[in-house]
C-alpha angles and dihedrals in degrees: 000000000000128000090246091059093049091050088051090056101040098033132240099261111139130183118221142176135195118258094235093061121097132254090250089058089051093046092052092049092048091050093047093048094039093231136132102217142033128203110234117224131198121182091345095307133104107261102167147310132268117206136181087257092058090053093047091051091051093050092045088056091055094255117157110237091209092059106033115093119220093239088064095061108018122116109252101172092082125195108206140183132222125226092247096054118117116243092234088058092046092051091049091051092049093048095044092050096039093236131138101193128056126184114220116219139175133185090288096051136255117019103169144302133261128204126203086247091059092052095044092048091058094044092050090048090052091048091051090051092049091047091052091047091053092047090051091047094050092041089055090070093059094065 
């Protein structure tokens, strides 16, 4: 399955925040939306990503979430996916780079975002279907 197909199933809704907002703003938005990452925007363009891990690192370093701006702790060296990428490749990239959220871009900019949960959910569904097919195939010989 391709990234484009998965985005068609799950939808392209992305949650974002401006880089000049604070970590407390981000934390509240993440809690309300029940998500683990926000895309960070500057002047209408994707500038980075802020994850739960970024917030935890800031707090662990005695940073005050009400005072720290997102641009100070966000990840700017983005790893991204393209719509035509295969999900097996995307999963390998996420595992190899120890990331759980992957923005999807094309030549026009941001298209969507995938989480490890999105990818695993599709792969498990495919495995269940294959498992059932094999059970039916093997069971056919008993008749």
